[in-house]
N, CA, C and O atoms as a Maestro MAE file, in Angstrom:
{
 s_m_m2io_version
 :::
 2.0.0
}

f_m_ct {
 s_m_title
 :::
 protein
 m_atom[332] {
  # First column is atom index #
  i_m_mmod_type
  r_m_x_coord
  r_m_y_coord
  r_m_z_coord
  i_m_residue_number
  s_m_chain_name
  s_m_pdb_residue_name
  s_m_pdb_atom_name
  i_m_atomic_number
  :::
  1 25 0.870 -1.130 0.108 1 A "MET " " N  " 7
  2 3 -0.025 -0.129 0.076 1 A "MET " " CA " 6
  3 2 0.802 1.350 -0.064 1 A "MET " " C  " 6
  4 15 0.459 2.344 -0.704 1 A "MET " " O  " 8
  5 25 1.959 1.146 0.726 2 A "GLY " " N  " 7
  6 3 2.785 2.488 0.856 2 A "GLY " " CA " 6
  7 2 3.520 2.525 2.314 2 A "GLY " " C  " 6
  8 15 3.077 1.845 3.239 2 A "GLY " " O  " 8
  9 25 4.504 3.239 2.443 3 A "PHE " " N  " 7
  10 3 5.361 3.579 3.674 3 A "PHE " " CA " 6
  11 2 4.572 4.737 4.294 3 A "PHE " " C  " 6
  12 15 3.941 5.623 3.718 3 A "PHE " " O  " 8
  13 25 4.800 4.472 5.925 4 A "GLU " " N  " 7
  14 3 4.440 5.551 6.825 4 A "GLU " " CA " 6
  15 2 5.866 5.724 7.635 4 A "GLU " " C  " 6
  16 15 6.685 4.853 7.925 4 A "GLU " " O  " 8
  17 25 5.886 7.052 7.888 5 A "LEU " " N  " 7
  18 3 7.088 7.316 8.718 5 A "LEU " " CA " 6
  19 2 6.493 7.139 9.923 5 A "LEU " " C  " 6
  20 15 5.359 7.558 10.158 5 A "LEU " " O  " 8
  21 25 7.366 6.376 10.942 6 A "VAL " " N  " 7
  22 3 7.129 6.192 12.277 6 A "VAL " " CA " 6
  23 2 8.288 6.606 13.226 6 A "VAL " " C  " 6
  24 15 9.434 6.683 12.782 6 A "VAL " " O  " 8
  25 25 8.008 6.869 14.513 7 A "GLY " " N  " 7
  26 3 8.991 7.077 15.289 7 A "GLY " " CA " 6
  27 2 8.713 6.419 16.580 7 A "GLY " " C  " 6
  28 15 7.566 5.989 16.702 7 A "GLY " " O  " 8
  29 25 9.493 6.259 17.532 8 A "PHE " " N  " 7
  30 3 9.301 5.211 18.725 8 A "PHE " " CA " 6
  31 2 9.677 6.228 19.944 8 A "PHE " " C  " 6
  32 15 10.699 6.900 19.802 8 A "PHE " " O  " 8
  33 25 8.902 6.380 21.142 9 A "ASP " " N  " 7
  34 3 9.295 7.230 22.210 9 A "ASP " " CA " 6
  35 2 8.779 6.685 23.557 9 A "ASP " " C  " 6
  36 15 7.578 6.412 23.552 9 A "ASP " " O  " 8
  37 25 9.359 6.498 24.562 10 A "SER " " N  " 7
  38 3 8.626 5.911 25.718 10 A "SER " " CA " 6
  39 2 7.440 5.065 25.634 10 A "SER " " C  " 6
  40 15 6.463 5.207 26.370 10 A "SER " " O  " 8
  41 25 7.549 4.166 24.703 11 A "GLY " " N  " 7
  42 3 6.515 3.001 24.778 11 A "GLY " " CA " 6
  43 2 5.256 3.230 23.983 11 A "GLY " " C  " 6
  44 15 4.177 2.643 24.067 11 A "GLY " " O  " 8
  45 25 5.666 4.301 23.124 12 A "ARG " " N  " 7
  46 3 4.663 4.610 22.151 12 A "ARG " " CA " 6
  47 2 4.991 5.063 20.916 12 A "ARG " " C  " 6
  48 15 5.937 5.846 20.827 12 A "ARG " " O  " 8
  49 25 4.272 4.656 19.736 13 A "TRP " " N  " 7
  50 3 4.506 4.904 18.231 13 A "TRP " " CA " 6
  51 2 4.076 6.056 18.017 13 A "TRP " " C  " 6
  52 15 3.032 6.388 18.578 13 A "TRP " " O  " 8
  53 25 4.761 6.986 17.145 14 A "HIS " " N  " 7
  54 3 4.164 8.250 16.628 14 A "HIS " " CA " 6
  55 2 4.328 7.974 15.022 14 A "HIS " " C  " 6
  56 15 5.224 7.269 14.557 14 A "HIS " " O  " 8
  57 25 3.323 8.639 14.246 15 A "THR " " N  " 7
  58 3 3.362 8.858 12.819 15 A "THR " " CA " 6
  59 2 3.787 10.293 12.629 15 A "THR " " C  " 6
  60 15 3.642 11.150 13.501 15 A "THR " " O  " 8
  61 25 4.406 10.543 11.252 16 A "TRP " " N  " 7
  62 3 4.567 11.792 10.928 16 A "TRP " " CA " 6
  63 2 3.279 12.705 10.556 16 A "TRP " " C  " 6
  64 15 3.307 13.926 10.402 16 A "TRP " " O  " 8
  65 25 2.295 11.974 10.458 17 A "THR " " N  " 7
  66 3 1.303 12.868 10.208 17 A "THR " " CA " 6
  67 2 0.582 13.166 11.509 17 A "THR " " C  " 6
  68 15 -0.297 14.028 11.472 17 A "THR " " O  " 8
  69 25 0.837 12.586 12.594 18 A "CYS " " N  " 7
  70 3 -0.054 12.759 14.111 18 A "CYS " " CA " 6
  71 2 0.934 14.075 14.627 18 A "CYS " " C  " 6
  72 15 0.314 14.945 15.238 18 A "CYS " " O  " 8
  73 25 2.030 14.245 14.488 19 A "LEU " " N  " 7
  74 3 2.589 15.205 15.040 19 A "LEU " " CA " 6
  75 2 2.689 16.557 14.190 19 A "LEU " " C  " 6
  76 15 3.450 16.616 13.224 19 A "LEU " " O  " 8
  77 25 2.056 17.424 14.501 20 A "GLY " " N  " 7
  78 3 1.703 18.624 13.669 20 A "GLY " " CA " 6
  79 2 2.881 19.106 13.013 20 A "GLY " " C  " 6
  80 15 3.957 19.046 13.609 20 A "GLY " " O  " 8
  81 25 2.799 19.618 11.754 21 A "GLY " " N  " 7
  82 3 3.563 20.180 10.981 21 A "GLY " " CA " 6
  83 2 4.714 19.391 10.189 21 A "GLY " " C  " 6
  84 15 5.227 19.920 9.203 21 A "GLY " " O  " 8
  85 25 5.151 18.016 10.663 22 A "LEU " " N  " 7
  86 3 5.834 17.419 10.129 22 A "LEU " " CA " 6
  87 2 5.810 17.107 8.425 22 A "LEU " " C  " 6
  88 15 6.794 17.203 7.691 22 A "LEU " " O  " 8
  89 25 4.678 16.783 8.080 23 A "VAL " " N  " 7
  90 3 4.734 16.410 6.690 23 A "VAL " " CA " 6
  91 2 5.171 17.656 5.889 23 A "VAL " " C  " 6
  92 15 5.845 17.602 4.860 23 A "VAL " " O  " 8
  93 25 4.680 18.864 6.515 24 A "ALA " " N  " 7
  94 3 5.017 20.098 5.575 24 A "ALA " " CA " 6
  95 2 6.210 20.339 5.562 24 A "ALA " " C  " 6
  96 15 6.739 20.753 4.530 24 A "ALA " " O  " 8
  97 25 7.034 20.101 6.903 25 A "ASP " " N  " 7
  98 3 8.454 20.242 7.221 25 A "ASP " " CA " 6
  99 2 9.436 19.248 5.986 25 A "ASP " " C  " 6
  100 15 10.348 19.663 5.271 25 A "ASP " " O  " 8
  101 25 8.919 17.981 6.056 26 A "VAL " " N  " 7
  102 3 9.354 17.281 5.271 26 A "VAL " " CA " 6
  103 2 9.511 17.337 3.865 26 A "VAL " " C  " 6
  104 15 10.486 16.940 3.227 26 A "VAL " " O  " 8
  105 25 8.235 17.982 3.331 27 A "TYR " " N  " 7
  106 3 7.989 18.256 2.010 27 A "TYR " " CA " 6
  107 2 8.686 19.515 1.703 27 A "TYR " " C  " 6
  108 15 9.210 19.584 0.592 27 A "TYR " " O  " 8
  109 25 8.782 20.532 2.503 28 A "ARG " " N  " 7
  110 3 9.633 21.547 1.986 28 A "ARG " " CA " 6
  111 2 11.395 21.147 2.135 28 A "ARG " " C  " 6
  112 15 12.115 21.937 1.525 28 A "ARG " " O  " 8
  113 25 11.906 20.345 2.660 29 A "ALA " " N  " 7
  114 3 13.038 20.004 3.080 29 A "ALA " " CA " 6
  115 2 13.520 18.933 1.762 29 A "ALA " " C  " 6
  116 15 14.558 19.047 1.111 29 A "ALA " " O  " 8
  117 25 12.607 18.030 1.608 30 A "THR " " N  " 7
  118 3 12.985 17.097 0.532 30 A "THR " " CA " 6
  119 2 12.210 16.644 -0.638 30 A "THR " " C  " 6
  120 15 12.595 15.838 -1.486 30 A "THR " " O  " 8
  121 25 10.841 17.376 -0.580 31 A "GLY " " N  " 7
  122 3 10.090 17.247 -1.746 31 A "GLY " " CA " 6
  123 2 9.265 15.935 -1.603 31 A "GLY " " C  " 6
  124 15 8.508 15.590 -2.510 31 A "GLY " " O  " 8
  125 25 9.406 15.222 -0.495 32 A "VAL " " N  " 7
  126 3 8.392 13.784 -0.168 32 A "VAL " " CA " 6
  127 2 7.237 14.226 0.553 32 A "VAL " " C  " 6
  128 15 7.223 14.939 1.557 32 A "VAL " " O  " 8
  129 25 6.137 13.661 -0.147 33 A "GLN " " N  " 7
  130 3 4.919 13.884 0.578 33 A "GLN " " CA " 6
  131 2 4.103 12.581 0.206 33 A "GLN " " C  " 6
  132 15 4.321 11.823 -0.739 33 A "GLN " " O  " 8
  133 25 3.027 12.488 1.250 34 A "PRO " " N  " 7
  134 3 2.161 11.355 1.179 34 A "PRO " " CA " 6
  135 2 1.391 11.413 0.099 34 A "PRO " " C  " 6
  136 15 1.090 12.552 -0.255 34 A "PRO " " O  " 8
  137 25 0.895 10.342 -0.664 35 A "GLY " " N  " 7
  138 3 0.455 9.948 -1.759 35 A "GLY " " CA " 6
  139 2 -1.161 9.225 -1.424 35 A "GLY " " C  " 6
  140 15 -1.781 9.764 -0.508 35 A "GLY " " O  " 8
  141 25 -1.725 8.230 -2.020 36 A "SER " " N  " 7
  142 3 -2.673 7.409 -1.724 36 A "SER " " CA " 6
  143 2 -2.710 7.103 -0.121 36 A "SER " " C  " 6
  144 15 -1.675 6.917 0.517 36 A "SER " " O  " 8
  145 25 -3.956 7.072 0.437 37 A "TRP " " N  " 7
  146 3 -3.990 6.602 1.419 37 A "TRP " " CA " 6
  147 2 -3.082 7.302 2.674 37 A "TRP " " C  " 6
  148 15 -3.061 6.754 3.776 37 A "TRP " " O  " 8
  149 25 -2.364 8.510 2.425 38 A "GLY " " N  " 7
  150 3 -1.594 9.207 3.271 38 A "GLY " " CA " 6
  151 2 -0.404 8.566 3.500 38 A "GLY " " C  " 6
  152 15 0.220 8.807 4.534 38 A "GLY " " O  " 8
  153 25 0.138 7.528 2.420 39 A "LEU " " N  " 7
  154 3 1.359 7.054 2.549 39 A "LEU " " CA " 6
  155 2 2.224 7.617 1.428 39 A "LEU " " C  " 6
  156 15 1.681 8.315 0.571 39 A "LEU " " O  " 8
  157 25 3.610 7.350 1.367 40 A "ILE " " N  " 7
  158 3 4.586 7.590 0.561 40 A "ILE " " CA " 6
  159 2 4.422 6.398 -0.299 40 A "ILE " " C  " 6
  160 15 4.243 5.281 0.186 40 A "ILE " " O  " 8
  161 25 4.484 6.633 -1.627 41 A "GLN " " N  " 7
  162 3 4.605 5.508 -2.452 41 A "GLN " " CA " 6
  163 2 5.812 5.130 -3.180 41 A "GLN " " C  " 6
  164 15 5.826 4.020 -3.711 41 A "GLN " " O  " 8
  165 25 6.816 5.887 -3.277 42 A "ASP " " N  " 7
  166 3 8.057 5.670 -3.548 42 A "ASP " " CA " 6
  167 2 9.080 5.290 -2.365 42 A "ASP " " C  " 6
  168 15 9.239 6.021 -1.388 42 A "ASP " " O  " 8
  169 25 9.848 3.911 -2.576 43 A "GLU " " N  " 7
  170 3 10.617 3.396 -1.565 43 A "GLU " " CA " 6
  171 2 11.782 4.212 -1.555 43 A "GLU " " C  " 6
  172 15 12.276 4.316 -0.432 43 A "GLU " " O  " 8
  173 25 12.434 4.886 -2.558 44 A "GLN " " N  " 7
  174 3 13.741 5.789 -2.267 44 A "GLN " " CA " 6
  175 2 13.192 6.922 -1.430 44 A "GLN " " C  " 6
  176 15 13.872 7.292 -0.473 44 A "GLN " " O  " 8
  177 25 11.889 7.592 -1.713 45 A "GLU " " N  " 7
  178 3 11.629 8.443 -1.066 45 A "GLU " " CA " 6
  179 2 11.271 8.420 0.346 45 A "GLU " " C  " 6
  180 15 11.533 9.292 1.174 45 A "GLU " " O  " 8
  181 25 10.506 7.090 0.571 46 A "ALA " " N  " 7
  182 3 10.149 6.784 1.978 46 A "ALA " " CA " 6
  183 2 11.739 6.420 2.763 46 A "ALA " " C  " 6
  184 15 11.832 6.534 3.985 46 A "ALA " " O  " 8
  185 25 12.755 6.048 2.044 47 A "ARG " " N  " 7
  186 3 14.252 6.046 3.001 47 A "ARG " " CA " 6
  187 2 14.721 7.499 3.085 47 A "ARG " " C  " 6
  188 15 15.224 7.855 4.151 47 A "ARG " " O  " 8
  189 25 14.638 8.191 2.300 48 A "ARG " " N  " 7
  190 3 15.152 9.699 2.366 48 A "ARG " " CA " 6
  191 2 14.294 10.529 3.318 48 A "ARG " " C  " 6
  192 15 14.964 11.359 3.932 48 A "ARG " " O  " 8
  193 25 12.884 10.527 3.629 49 A "ALA " " N  " 7
  194 3 12.231 11.331 4.368 49 A "ALA " " CA " 6
  195 2 12.536 11.195 5.627 49 A "ALA " " C  " 6
  196 15 12.844 12.238 6.203 49 A "ALA " " O  " 8
  197 25 12.549 9.789 6.507 50 A "PRO " " N  " 7
  198 3 12.957 9.597 7.887 50 A "PRO " " CA " 6
  199 2 14.403 10.265 8.028 50 A "PRO " " C  " 6
  200 15 14.761 11.118 8.841 50 A "PRO " " O  " 8
  201 25 15.112 9.664 7.046 51 A "GLN " " N  " 7
  202 3 16.642 10.113 7.446 51 A "GLN " " CA " 6
  203 2 17.034 11.473 7.694 51 A "GLN " " C  " 6
  204 15 17.900 11.784 8.512 51 A "GLN " " O  " 8
  205 25 16.103 12.634 6.667 52 A "TRP " " N  " 7
  206 3 16.065 14.001 6.971 52 A "TRP " " CA " 6
  207 2 15.359 14.312 8.474 52 A "TRP " " C  " 6
  208 15 15.803 15.084 9.324 52 A "TRP " " O  " 8
  209 25 14.249 13.569 8.554 53 A "LEU " " N  " 7
  210 3 13.605 13.985 9.772 53 A "LEU " " CA " 6
  211 2 14.192 13.688 10.867 53 A "LEU " " C  " 6
  212 15 13.972 14.414 11.836 53 A "LEU " " O  " 8
  213 25 15.200 12.405 11.022 54 A "THR " " N  " 7
  214 3 15.920 12.184 12.221 54 A "THR " " CA " 6
  215 2 16.984 13.085 12.497 54 A "THR " " C  " 6
  216 15 17.206 13.547 13.616 54 A "THR " " O  " 8
  217 25 17.860 13.414 11.131 55 A "GLU " " N  " 7
  218 3 18.816 14.368 11.317 55 A "GLU " " CA " 6
  219 2 18.409 15.813 11.762 55 A "GLU " " C  " 6
  220 15 19.107 16.458 12.543 55 A "GLU " " O  " 8
  221 25 17.106 16.342 11.161 56 A "SER " " N  " 7
  222 3 16.719 17.377 11.574 56 A "SER " " CA " 6
  223 2 16.371 17.761 12.977 56 A "SER " " C  " 6
  224 15 16.510 18.920 13.368 56 A "SER " " O  " 8
  225 25 15.899 16.752 13.773 57 A "GLY " " N  " 7
  226 3 15.254 16.998 14.928 57 A "GLY " " CA " 6
  227 2 14.269 17.593 15.011 57 A "GLY " " C  " 6
  228 15 14.258 18.335 15.993 57 A "GLY " " O  " 8
  229 25 13.319 17.621 14.360 58 A "LEU " " N  " 7
  230 3 12.219 18.312 14.079 58 A "LEU " " CA " 6
  231 2 10.838 17.624 14.838 58 A "LEU " " C  " 6
  232 15 9.791 18.147 15.220 58 A "LEU " " O  " 8
  233 25 11.224 16.505 14.868 59 A "GLY " " N  " 7
  234 3 10.015 15.456 15.591 59 A "GLY " " CA " 6
  235 2 9.919 15.762 16.763 59 A "GLY " " C  " 6
  236 15 10.568 16.686 17.253 59 A "GLY " " O  " 8
  237 25 8.838 14.814 17.616 60 A "ASP " " N  " 7
  238 3 8.763 15.200 19.016 60 A "ASP " " CA " 6
  239 2 10.207 14.988 19.614 60 A "ASP " " C  " 6
  240 15 11.065 14.174 19.274 60 A "ASP " " O  " 8
  241 25 10.235 15.965 20.617 61 A "PRO " " N  " 7
  242 3 11.654 16.018 21.276 61 A "PRO " " CA " 6
  243 2 12.058 14.458 21.554 61 A "PRO " " C  " 6
  244 15 13.157 13.995 21.247 61 A "PRO " " O  " 8
  245 25 11.087 13.771 22.132 62 A "LYS " " N  " 7
  246 3 11.572 12.306 22.529 62 A "LYS " " CA " 6
  247 2 11.969 11.371 21.448 62 A "LYS " " C  " 6
  248 15 12.653 10.361 21.612 62 A "LYS " " O  " 8
  249 25 11.392 11.873 20.140 63 A "VAL " " N  " 7
  250 3 11.425 10.872 19.134 63 A "VAL " " CA " 6
  251 2 12.685 11.184 18.184 63 A "VAL " " C  " 6
  252 15 12.649 12.050 17.310 63 A "VAL " " O  " 8
  253 25 13.982 10.246 18.501 64 A "PHE " " N  " 7
  254 3 15.138 10.550 17.913 64 A "PHE " " CA " 6
  255 2 15.611 9.966 16.682 64 A "PHE " " C  " 6
  256 15 16.627 10.262 16.053 64 A "PHE " " O  " 8
  257 25 14.551 8.916 16.369 65 A "LEU " " N  " 7
  258 3 14.928 7.945 15.252 65 A "LEU " " CA " 6
  259 2 13.617 7.842 14.578 65 A "LEU " " C  " 6
  260 15 12.691 7.243 15.124 65 A "LEU " " O  " 8
  261 25 13.499 8.370 13.476 66 A "TRP " " N  " 7
  262 3 12.341 7.667 12.566 66 A "TRP " " CA " 6
  263 2 12.771 6.761 11.538 66 A "TRP " " C  " 6
  264 15 13.963 6.670 11.246 66 A "TRP " " O  " 8
  265 25 11.897 6.099 10.981 67 A "ALA " " N  " 7
  266 3 11.997 4.832 9.842 67 A "ALA " " CA " 6
  267 2 10.928 4.945 9.091 67 A "ALA " " C  " 6
  268 15 9.997 5.717 9.320 67 A "ALA " " O  " 8
  269 25 11.013 4.174 8.152 68 A "ALA " " N  " 7
  270 3 9.745 4.038 7.165 68 A "ALA " " CA " 6
  271 2 9.202 2.791 7.240 68 A "ALA " " C  " 6
  272 15 9.929 1.816 7.044 68 A "ALA " " O  " 8
  273 25 7.913 2.644 7.521 69 A "ALA " " N  " 7
  274 3 7.276 1.265 7.765 69 A "ALA " " CA " 6
  275 2 6.382 0.887 6.667 69 A "ALA " " C  " 6
  276 15 5.369 1.575 6.540 69 A "ALA " " O  " 8
  277 25 6.584 -0.142 5.797 70 A "LEU " " N  " 7
  278 3 5.751 -0.625 4.699 70 A "LEU " " CA " 6
  279 2 4.771 -1.202 5.247 70 A "LEU " " C  " 6
  280 15 4.920 -2.136 6.035 70 A "LEU " " O  " 8
  281 25 3.636 -0.724 4.903 71 A "LEU " " N  " 7
  282 3 2.181 -1.230 5.134 71 A "LEU " " CA " 6
  283 2 1.739 -1.967 3.564 71 A "LEU " " C  " 6
  284 15 1.823 -1.570 2.402 71 A "LEU " " O  " 8
  285 25 1.247 -3.199 4.192 72 A "THR " " N  " 7
  286 3 0.678 -3.935 3.114 72 A "THR " " CA " 6
  287 2 -0.639 -4.609 3.696 72 A "THR " " C  " 6
  288 15 -0.854 -4.794 4.894 72 A "THR " " O  " 8
  289 25 -1.550 -4.970 2.562 73 A "ASP " " N  " 7
  290 3 -2.944 -5.475 2.866 73 A "ASP " " CA " 6
  291 2 -2.558 -6.888 2.363 73 A "ASP " " C  " 6
  292 15 -2.444 -7.286 1.204 73 A "ASP " " O  " 8
  293 25 -2.377 -7.573 3.588 74 A "VAL " " N  " 7
  294 3 -2.013 -9.249 3.585 74 A "VAL " " CA " 6
  295 2 -3.256 -9.936 2.936 74 A "VAL " " C  " 6
  296 15 -2.963 -10.943 2.291 74 A "VAL " " O  " 8
  297 25 -4.395 -9.657 2.963 75 A "ALA " " N  " 7
  298 3 -5.381 -10.420 2.103 75 A "ALA " " CA " 6
  299 2 -5.323 -10.186 0.750 75 A "ALA " " C  " 6
  300 15 -5.577 -11.093 -0.043 75 A "ALA " " O  " 8
  301 25 -4.998 -9.004 0.364 76 A "GLN " " N  " 7
  302 3 -4.589 -8.822 -1.075 76 A "GLN " " CA " 6
  303 2 -3.193 -9.458 -1.629 76 A "GLN " " C  " 6
  304 15 -3.059 -9.905 -2.769 76 A "GLN " " O  " 8
  305 25 -2.390 -9.431 -0.840 77 A "ALA " " N  " 7
  306 3 -0.995 -10.016 -1.270 77 A "ALA " " CA " 6
  307 2 -1.207 -11.684 -1.279 77 A "ALA " " C  " 6
  308 15 -0.622 -12.380 -2.110 77 A "ALA " " O  " 8
  309 25 -2.144 -12.271 -0.222 78 A "THR " " N  " 7
  310 3 -2.381 -13.547 -0.184 78 A "THR " " CA " 6
  311 2 -2.931 -14.080 -1.669 78 A "THR " " C  " 6
  312 15 -2.486 -15.024 -2.321 78 A "THR " " O  " 8
  313 25 -4.077 -13.150 -2.016 79 A "LEU " " N  " 7
  314 3 -4.942 -13.710 -3.040 79 A "LEU " " CA " 6
  315 2 -3.907 -13.346 -4.425 79 A "LEU " " C  " 6
  316 15 -4.187 -14.050 -5.395 79 A "LEU " " O  " 8
  317 25 -2.839 -12.426 -4.640 80 A "GLN " " N  " 7
  318 3 -2.077 -12.481 -5.652 80 A "GLN " " CA " 6
  319 2 -1.065 -13.541 -5.801 80 A "GLN " " C  " 6
  320 15 -0.538 -13.779 -6.888 80 A "GLN " " O  " 8
  321 25 -0.770 -14.228 -4.636 81 A "THR " " N  " 7
  322 3 0.154 -15.429 -4.471 81 A "THR " " CA " 6
  323 2 -0.287 -16.543 -4.824 81 A "THR " " C  " 6
  324 15 0.505 -17.385 -5.248 81 A "THR " " O  " 8
  325 25 -1.758 -16.838 -4.726 82 A "GLU " " N  " 7
  326 3 -2.531 -17.923 -5.037 82 A "GLU " " CA " 6
  327 2 -2.987 -18.197 -6.448 82 A "GLU " " C  " 6
  328 15 -3.320 -19.312 -6.850 82 A "GLU " " O  " 8
  329 25 -2.974 -16.918 -7.280 83 A "GLU " " N  " 7
  330 3 -3.206 -17.012 -8.437 83 A "GLU " " CA " 6
  331 2 -2.460 -17.636 -9.622 83 A "GLU " " C  " 6
  332 15 -2.945 -17.588 -10.752 83 A "GLU " " O  " 8
  :::
 }
 m_bond[331] {
  # First column is bond index #
  i_m_from
  i_m_to
  i_m_order
  :::
  1 1 2 1
  2 2 3 1
  3 3 4 2
  4 3 5 1
  5 5 6 1
  6 6 7 1
  7 7 8 2
  8 7 9 1
  9 9 10 1
  10 10 11 1
  11 11 12 2
  12 11 13 1
  13 13 14 1
  14 14 15 1
  15 15 16 2
  16 15 17 1
  17 17 18 1
  18 18 19 1
  19 19 20 2
  20 19 21 1
  21 21 22 1
  22 22 23 1
  23 23 24 2
  24 23 25 1
  25 25 26 1
  26 26 27 1
  27 27 28 2
  28 27 29 1
  29 29 30 1
  30 30 31 1
  31 31 32 2
  32 31 33 1
  33 33 34 1
  34 34 35 1
  35 35 36 2
  36 35 37 1
  37 37 38 1
  38 38 39 1
  39 39 40 2
  40 39 41 1
  41 41 42 1
  42 42 43 1
  43 43 44 2
  44 43 45 1
  45 45 46 1
  46 46 47 1
  47 47 48 2
  48 47 49 1
  49 49 50 1
  50 50 51 1
  51 51 52 2
  52 51 53 1
  53 53 54 1
  54 54 55 1
  55 55 56 2
  56 55 57 1
  57 57 58 1
  58 58 59 1
  59 59 60 2
  60 59 61 1
  61 61 62 1
  62 62 63 1
  63 63 64 2
  64 63 65 1
  65 65 66 1
  66 66 67 1
  67 67 68 2
  68 67 69 1
  69 69 70 1
  70 70 71 1
  71 71 72 2
  72 71 73 1
  73 73 74 1
  74 74 75 1
  75 75 76 2
  76 75 77 1
  77 77 78 1
  78 78 79 1
  79 79 80 2
  80 79 81 1
  81 81 82 1
  82 82 83 1
  83 83 84 2
  84 83 85 1
  85 85 86 1
  86 86 87 1
  87 87 88 2
  88 87 89 1
  89 89 90 1
  90 90 91 1
  91 91 92 2
  92 91 93 1
  93 93 94 1
  94 94 95 1
  95 95 96 2
  96 95 97 1
  97 97 98 1
  98 98 99 1
  99 99 100 2
  100 99 101 1
  101 101 102 1
  102 102 103 1
  103 103 104 2
  104 103 105 1
  105 105 106 1
  106 106 107 1
  107 107 108 2
  108 107 109 1
  109 109 110 1
  110 110 111 1
  111 111 112 2
  112 111 113 1
  113 113 114 1
  114 114 115 1
  115 115 116 2
  116 115 117 1
  117 117 118 1
  118 118 119 1
  119 119 120 2
  120 119 121 1
  121 121 122 1
  122 122 123 1
  123 123 124 2
  124 123 125 1
  125 125 126 1
  126 126 127 1
  127 127 128 2
  128 127 129 1
  129 129 130 1
  130 130 131 1
  131 131 132 2
  132 131 133 1
  133 133 134 1
  134 134 135 1
  135 135 136 2
  136 135 137 1
  137 137 138 1
  138 138 139 1
  139 139 140 2
  140 139 141 1
  141 141 142 1
  142 142 143 1
  143 143 144 2
  144 143 145 1
  145 145 146 1
  146 146 147 1
  147 147 148 2
  148 147 149 1
  149 149 150 1
  150 150 151 1
  151 151 152 2
  152 151 153 1
  153 153 154 1
  154 154 155 1
  155 155 156 2
  156 155 157 1
  157 157 158 1
  158 158 159 1
  159 159 160 2
  160 159 161 1
  161 161 162 1
  162 162 163 1
  163 163 164 2
  164 163 165 1
  165 165 166 1
  166 166 167 1
  167 167 168 2
  168 167 169 1
  169 169 170 1
  170 170 171 1
  171 171 172 2
  172 171 173 1
  173 173 174 1
  174 174 175 1
  175 175 176 2
  176 175 177 1
  177 177 178 1
  178 178 179 1
  179 179 180 2
  180 179 181 1
  181 181 182 1
  182 182 183 1
  183 183 184 2
  184 183 185 1
  185 185 186 1
  186 186 187 1
  187 187 188 2
  188 187 189 1
  189 189 190 1
  190 190 191 1
  191 191 192 2
  192 191 193 1
  193 193 194 1
  194 194 195 1
  195 195 196 2
  196 195 197 1
  197 197 198 1
  198 198 199 1
  199 199 200 2
  200 199 201 1
  201 201 202 1
  202 202 203 1
  203 203 204 2
  204 203 205 1
  205 205 206 1
  206 206 207 1
  207 207 208 2
  208 207 209 1
  209 209 210 1
  210 210 211 1
  211 211 212 2
  212 211 213 1
  213 213 214 1
  214 214 215 1
  215 215 216 2
  216 215 217 1
  217 217 218 1
  218 218 219 1
  219 219 220 2
  220 219 221 1
  221 221 222 1
  222 222 223 1
  223 223 224 2
  224 223 225 1
  225 225 226 1
  226 226 227 1
  227 227 228 2
  228 227 229 1
  229 229 230 1
  230 230 231 1
  231 231 232 2
  232 231 233 1
  233 233 234 1
  234 234 235 1
  235 235 236 2
  236 235 237 1
  237 237 238 1
  238 238 239 1
  239 239 240 2
  240 239 241 1
  241 241 242 1
  242 242 243 1
  243 243 244 2
  244 243 245 1
  245 245 246 1
  246 246 247 1
  247 247 248 2
  248 247 249 1
  249 249 250 1
  250 250 251 1
  251 251 252 2
  252 251 253 1
  253 253 254 1
  254 254 255 1
  255 255 256 2
  256 255 257 1
  257 257 258 1
  258 258 259 1
  259 259 260 2
  260 259 261 1
  261 261 262 1
  262 262 263 1
  263 263 264 2
  264 263 265 1
  265 265 266 1
  266 266 267 1
  267 267 268 2
  268 267 269 1
  269 269 270 1
  270 270 271 1
  271 271 272 2
  272 271 273 1
  273 273 274 1
  274 274 275 1
  275 275 276 2
  276 275 277 1
  277 277 278 1
  278 278 279 1
  279 279 280 2
  280 279 281 1
  281 281 282 1
  282 282 283 1
  283 283 284 2
  284 283 285 1
  285 285 286 1
  286 286 287 1
  287 287 288 2
  288 287 289 1
  289 289 290 1
  290 290 291 1
  291 291 292 2
  292 291 293 1
  293 293 294 1
  294 294 295 1
  295 295 296 2
  296 295 297 1
  297 297 298 1
  298 298 299 1
  299 299 300 2
  300 299 301 1
  301 301 302 1
  302 302 303 1
  303 303 304 2
  304 303 305 1
  305 305 306 1
  306 306 307 1
  307 307 308 2
  308 307 309 1
  309 309 310 1
  310 310 311 1
  311 311 312 2
  312 311 313 1
  313 313 314 1
  314 314 315 1
  315 315 316 2
  316 315 317 1
  317 317 318 1
  318 318 319 1
  319 319 320 2
  320 319 321 1
  321 321 322 1
  322 322 323 1
  323 323 324 2
  324 323 325 1
  325 325 326 1
  326 326 327 1
  327 327 328 2
  328 327 329 1
  329 329 330 1
  330 330 331 1
  331 331 332 2
  :::
 }
}
């Protein structure tokens, strides 16, 4: 389906869309923005965006490391492999 940027702090996961302004900050700095379903569609962009976000330090002060999580539709993937 696409990639979501996530960061972990004190036992809780955050996404870049739930922390105000991060999507706009990442877009201005890297040109990366969410597409379908609010997810990043390109893997290279999905790798570049969390790297910049981690280095910038703009995420929630407790989130020091950001990563791109690939979200898949397991039911759809299963159907495709059975064909």
